[in-house]
Structure formats: C-alpha cells, structure tokens
C-alpha distance (Angstrom), angle and dihedral (degrees) to the residues before:
residue distance angle dihedral
M1 . . .
A2 3.77 . .
D3 3.76 119.3 .
P4 3.84 107.1 -109.6
H5 3.80 90.4 -152.2
A6 3.81 96.4 53.6
S7 3.80 113.8 113.5
G8 3.79 99.5 -165.6
D9 3.81 110.5 131.5
Y10 3.78 107.5 10.7
Q11 3.78 119.6 72.8
R12 3.80 114.3 178.6
G13 3.80 113.5 -119.8
T14 3.80 97.6 9.4
Q15 3.81 101.2 100.0
E16 3.79 121.0 101.6
I17 3.83 108.3 -110.4
S18 3.81 102.5 173.1
E19 3.82 93.2 111.7
Q20 3.80 92.2 50.1
V21 3.80 90.3 48.9
S22 3.81 92.8 50.0
T23 3.83 90.8 46.9
F24 3.81 90.2 50.8
H25 3.81 91.4 51.0
L26 3.82 90.9 48.1
V27 3.81 92.3 51.3
M28 3.80 91.5 47.7
M29 3.82 91.6 49.1
L30 3.82 93.1 48.5
T31 3.81 91.0 47.0
K32 3.79 92.6 49.7
W33 3.81 97.3 48.0
G34 3.80 94.0 36.3
S35 3.79 90.1 54.6
L36 3.79 91.3 50.7
G37 3.80 91.3 50.5
T38 3.80 92.2 47.4
V39 3.80 92.8 50.4
A40 3.82 91.6 47.9
V41 3.83 91.6 51.5
I42 3.82 91.8 46.7
L43 3.82 91.1 49.3
F44 3.81 91.8 48.7
T45 3.80 92.8 47.6
T46 3.80 93.4 46.1
L47 3.79 93.7 49.5
I48 3.79 94.9 44.5
L49 3.80 90.9 51.1
S50 3.80 96.2 42.8
T51 3.81 100.9 40.7
G52 3.77 102.2 21.7
N53 3.79 89.0 -142.3
F54 3.80 111.6 125.2
F55 3.80 95.0 -169.6
T56 3.81 94.4 54.6
A57 3.79 92.1 46.6
F58 3.80 92.9 47.0
V59 3.81 95.1 47.8
S60 3.81 91.7 46.8
A61 3.81 92.5 50.3
I62 3.82 91.9 47.3
A63 3.83 91.4 47.7
L64 3.80 90.7 50.9
T65 3.81 91.1 47.9
V66 3.82 93.0 50.2
L67 3.80 91.8 47.1
G68 3.80 90.6 47.7
V69 3.81 92.7 50.2
V70 3.80 90.9 50.3
L71 3.80 93.0 49.1
L72 3.82 98.4 39.1
R73 3.79 102.1 42.6
E74 3.79 119.1 112.9
K75 3.76 114.9 -88.0
K76 3.79 118.3 -131.3
K77 3.77 111.1 -104.9
A78 3.77 118.9 -124.2
H79 3.78 115.1 -123.2
C-alpha cells in the first residue's frame, strides 16, 4: 500500500495553470456578454408584446445594451 505521507510526485503550486486561467476568463466573458444579450432580447420581447409599439421596444433594448456595454466592458489595468 502506498504511504499516505509520501510527497513524491505532487508539489503544491508548481503546476502550470495558464490554460485553466484563460478558460476561466473565457467562460466569465461569455457569461457576462451572453447575459446582457439575453436580458436585451427579453426586454424587447416583453415590451413589444405588452405595448405593441416596435419603436419603444427597440429603443429601450438598444439603450439597455449600450448601458450594459459601458458598464460591463473591461477596465484598463493600472501599471
């Protein structure tokens, strides 16, 4: 049976994690922008069905999208 206290192969903090980090950032980006798109489509559909006015629904969805892009875009990192 293997010795549970042996520390042969695994060394904590020594594995390369750059691919996991880039995958995490990709998933977070897709979640953020996908959520904004979903909310804009739901707003447009709700307003078009409740008011029947295409222009109001379209302008509201565009305004929400522009506001979301401004608030959700990546901030520049300080050096």
